[in-house]
N, C-alpha and C positions, 0 to 999 in steps of 0.2 A: 504494500500500500504506500509506504514511503521509505525513502532511502535512509538507513541508519548511519551511513558514512557521511561525514560532513564535507561540505565543499572545500576545495583546496585553497580558497581565498577567504580570509587572509592565510598567510603561510602557516604551516604546522609549527614552525619555530615561534612565530608571533603568538599563536594561540596558546602554546605551551607557556610562554613567558607571562601572558595575561593570567593564565590559570594559576601559576605559582605565586603571582603577586596578589591575587585576589584572596580576601579573607573568606574562608568557607562559611556558607550559611549554617552548616552543621556545628561550627564552632561559635557562631554568633547567637543562634536561636536558643530560646528557652525550650525546655522539654515539651511544654504544652503547645509549642508552635510547630512541632514535627509530626508527621503522619503517624497514626497508631499502627501497630503491627497487624498484619492480616490475620483472619479474614474480616472484611467489612465491605459494604457497598456504598454507604453514605457516611462521610465524616462531617459531623455537625459541630462547628466551632461557635459556641455561644459565649460571647465575650463583650466586655464593656468598651466604651469609646476610648480610643487610643491604645488598646491592647496590642495592636499589631496584626489585626485580622487581614488587612490587605497584603501585607508582606507575607503572611502565612500562606494565603491563597496563591499569590504570584510565584512564590518559591516552589510550591507544590506543582504548579503547572510547569515551571521551568525544569524541575527534576523529571517530570514525566517525559518531556521532550528530549532532554539530554540523555536519558537512559533508554529511549526508544519504547517506553512503556505505553505511550499513547501518541497518536498521530492525527486524530480528528477530535478537536476539543471545542466544547461550547462554553462561551463566557457570557453569563447572564447577569445583568444589573437592573436596578429599578428603571433607569432611563438610558437612552442612547448616549446622552452626555455623561452619565455616570460610568458607562463602559469605557469611554475614551478618557475622561478626566481622572478617574480613580483607578480602574483596573489596568489601564494601559500606561497612561502618561503621568499618573500621580507620583508622589515622592517615593512610594513603595510599589508602584505598578510594574507590570511585566517589562515594559520598555526600559524603565529606569534601572531595574535590578539586573538586567541581562548584560553579560560582558560583551565587549565589542565583537569578539569572534563568534558569538552566537546570538546576536541581537536580531530579532525577527524583522522582516519587512512588513510595514503596516500600510495597507491599501484601504483608505477610508471609504472609497466608493463601493468596495466589495465587502466592507465590514470584516476584513480578514487579516490575520497575521500569518506569515509564512516564514518558517525557520530554515536555515541553510540545509538541514537534513531532510527537508520536504514536509515536515509536520506542519499542520495548519490549525489555527483556532479562529472561530467565527464569533462575532459579537452579536448579541441579541438583547433587545430591550424588553423588559417585562411588560411594557405597555402594548406590545404586539405579540400576543401568544401564537397567532397563526403563522408567524415567521418560522416557528419550530416545526411546522408540518413539512415533511420531506427530507430534511438533512439526517445524516447518520453520524453518531459520535461514539467514541470509546471512553470519554471522560467529560466532565463538566465542572466548572467552578461557578457557583451561584453566590453573588455578593449581596448582602443586606436583603435577604429574602423576606424578612418581616416587614420591609417597607415597599414591597411590590404592590402595585395597584390591585392586581387580581392573582394572588399567589397560587391558589389551588389550580386555576386554569392553566397558568404558565408551567407550573410544576408537572401537571399531568401531560402536557404536550412534550415537555422535555424528556419524561420517562420513555415515551414512545421512540425517541431518537437514540436512546442508549442501547444499540443493538450490534455494535462492532466489538471485536475482540473477545477474549475468553471471560473477562470479568470487568465490565465497565464500572467506573467509580465516579462519585460525585463528592465534591468538597463544598460545603455551605459555610460561609463566613457571615455572621450577622449579630447585631445587637438584638436581643429577643424582645418580642412583644407578644402578648397573650392571644395570638391568632390561632385558629384551629389547626393549620398546617404545622406550626411549630409544636403545638401540643401533641399532635399525632406522631411527629418524628421523635419527640422525647419518649413517648410510650414505647417506641420500637427499640429503645436503647437495650443493648445486649442481644439483639436479634441481628438485623443487618445494619444497624446504626451504631456508630461509636461517637460519643459526645465528649468534646473538650470544653471545659469551662474556665473562664479567666476574667479577672477584673482589670479595670483601668490602671490600678496601682501596681500591677505586676510589671508594667512597662515604664515605671516611673523614671528609670535611668535615661529614657529617650524622650521624656516629656518635660516641658518647661516648668520651672518651679511656680511661676505665677498662675499657670493653668491649673496645676494640681492644688494649689492653695485655694483658688476660686471654686473649684469643683467640690472640695472638701467643705468649705465654709457654706456654700449655698445648697448643695444637694445631698451631702452625706446624711443618712438618717431619714430621708424622704422616700416616698414610693418611687418617684422619678429617678432618684439616685440609685435605688436598689436595681432598677431596670437598666439604666444607662451606664452606670459605673460598675455595678457588681453582676450584671447580666442575669438577674433573677427573672424567671418566667412567672410573672405575677398573676394571681387569680383576681377575681373581681373584688372590689372593696367590700369588706364584710357587711357594711351597713347599706350597701347599694340596693335600690328598689328593683333594679332590673339586672339580669345576668347576661354576660356574653354567651353563655352556653345556650340560652334561649335563641339567640341569633343563629348560632351554628346549627341548632336542632331544626329550625324551621325554614331553612333556605329553600327557595324555589328556583327552577331553571328559567322560567319565562313568566311574563306578565300578560294578562288578557287585554292588550292594548286596545283592541277594537271594542271591548266591552266596558271600558271605563266611562262612566256617565258624567264625571266632573273631575277637573284637575285644577289645583291652585298652587301658586308659589307663595311660600310663607317666609317672612323676613323678621328677624329679631335683632335690630341694630345694636352694636356695641357703642358705648359712650365715647371710646377713643379707639385709635388704630395703631398704637405703638407696638414695639416688640413684646412688651409684657401685658398688652391689653387682652381682654376677652375677644373671642372670635365673634364676628357677626354671623349669626346662624341663618342659613338659607337652605331650604329644602323644597322639593317639588312633591306634592302628594296627590293621590287620586283615589277614587272609590268606584267599585264596580256595581252592577245592578243588584248583587246580593248583599251589598253593604259592607264588603270587605275593603279595608283601606290599605293603600300601598304608598310607601315612600319611594318615589321613582328616582330621585337623585339628591345627593347632598353636596352642596357647593359652598359650604361655610368656609370662612377664612378671616384673617386679620386684614381688613380692607378699609380704604378711605371711602367716605360717603359716595362719591361719584363712582367708585369701583363696584361697591356692592349694589348700587342702583343699576349700573350697566349689566352686571352679571345677572341680577334678578330678571331684568327685562329680556335678556338673551334667553334665559330659561323659559320665560313666559311664551316667547315666540317659538322656541324649539319644541316645546311640548304642547303647543296650541292650547295653553291654559285658559281657564275661564276668568281668573282673577288673580291679582297680587294682593296679599293681605300682610299687614305689618303691625307689630306691637309698637305703640307710640308713647308708652310711659316715659321713655327717654327720647326726647326729640320733638314730640308733638307734631305740629304742622310742618316742621322742617323735613320730616321723613317723606311726606307726600310731595313737598316741593322739590326734594332731591330727585325723586322718581319722575315727576312730571318734567323736570329739566332735561331728562334723557329722552323720554317719550311721553308727550302729553295725552296720548290717546289710549293708554292701557286702562283696563278696568281695575280699580283700586278700592280697597276698603281698609280703614284704620280700626284697630281694636285696642282696648285698654284692659290691663290686668288689675282686678280689684283684690285678689288674694295672692299670697306669696307663692313662690315656685314649689316649695316643699308641699304645701297644701294641695296644689293642683296635681303634682306628681303622685302624691299618696292616694288620691282618689282614683287615679287611672291604673295604678299598678295591680291592685287585686283583680280587676277585670281581666287584665292581660294574663295574669298567672293562671286564671281559670280558662284561658283560651276563649274569652268572650269576643275578642276580635283579634285579627292578625294585622300586623304592620310589616311591610317589607322595606328593606333598605338596599340601596344599590351602591356598587363601587363607583368611583368618580368617572370611570370610562364606560359605565353602563354595560360592560361585557358580561357581567354576572349580577344577578339580582338575589338578594338575601332576604328571606322572610323571617320575621321575628316577633315574638310577643315582648317587645322591648321598645324603649324610647331612645336607645342609642342608635344614631342614624347610620353610621357607616362602621362596620366591625373591623375593617382593615385599615382604618385611619383614626386619628383622634376625633372623638365626637364633637359636635357643635357645643358651644358653651351652654346654650339654653335649649336642648332638644325637647324638653318637656313643654316649654312655651310654644315651640313651633308646632308640635303635634296637637297641643291643646287647641290652638287657633285653627290649625288645618282641619282638625276634626269637626269643629263647629261650622266651618265654612263648607265642608263637604256634606254635612248632614242637611 
């Protein structure tokens, strides 16, 4: 399939000199950055920010190529930009850590790396799962899987491509989030999955002191710190009214688009839009003839007023919605004015909250726990729809700051 003898250019003497001068990765790496002993099919590296996950994955790929263990490799990242900027050209990426004598040729138009020995790696964005239909691979490196837009769909398509060689292998490097795919892989530990766990602080020697001090002061001891620094796979908050497991349990593959009798776009504007501000919640909700409610899309984010208004109106037109509704406790007439400044002709309704968020949420949760109604939520790219007895809008991304408000007002407008 590929030639294990390297090209004669550069010269053998030059290659030997570079090799002798190079500090071996085996000498530099920590034990938990090296591949586990066989047998395994999936090496899952769950580690905190700054652990050295990218270097771990890049060196694993490099070793596969240099030893001839693999010749058709898939490189999958959350976006095409992440593939290029992190997996290839980042400070620990494949192009950066490769010696001159064995640096691959990168062809951006073909999304392909080609090494002197003929081995190839193809870049894939997790935003386009269908790109994985057709290719064959004998290895794959998946980076930041927990941040993929639609992890299960992309993962499934990738598995179908791993049909070359005697024992195809996958290396997954990611900071964990409590999504279903991560939980499923963790359950397979000791079978075909080997898990390496590590924290940010294990790589302290290669991280700046100000960064470490800031992380420790701000995040250590918090739930976010447990996830991002110590790589804990967190379960739901013990006091939460809704469970992520409900979302995973009630997923549906498609929606009855032709049978939706009413669709609305709901907005819950944040007071500010800075880095530490709450998100402006934006969802699209619909109801069918049987009274089943669906959340069709979650477009929440930290946005300036003109940005959230433009986004909401874009969704209004995209889904051919009947109305835009907005909670105006914070903003009053300014909310409508902002929307009208973008498009004065949209159908709009303002709503006011007379009770607190907890009160409204507490009244809805028991109904959903008894399956009184189903709410679906979609990934941002709408390639997969998730049904849930839950008010968390998008299970594969951080939920909107005020999902209970959005669903409360959506439900009233749909009924």
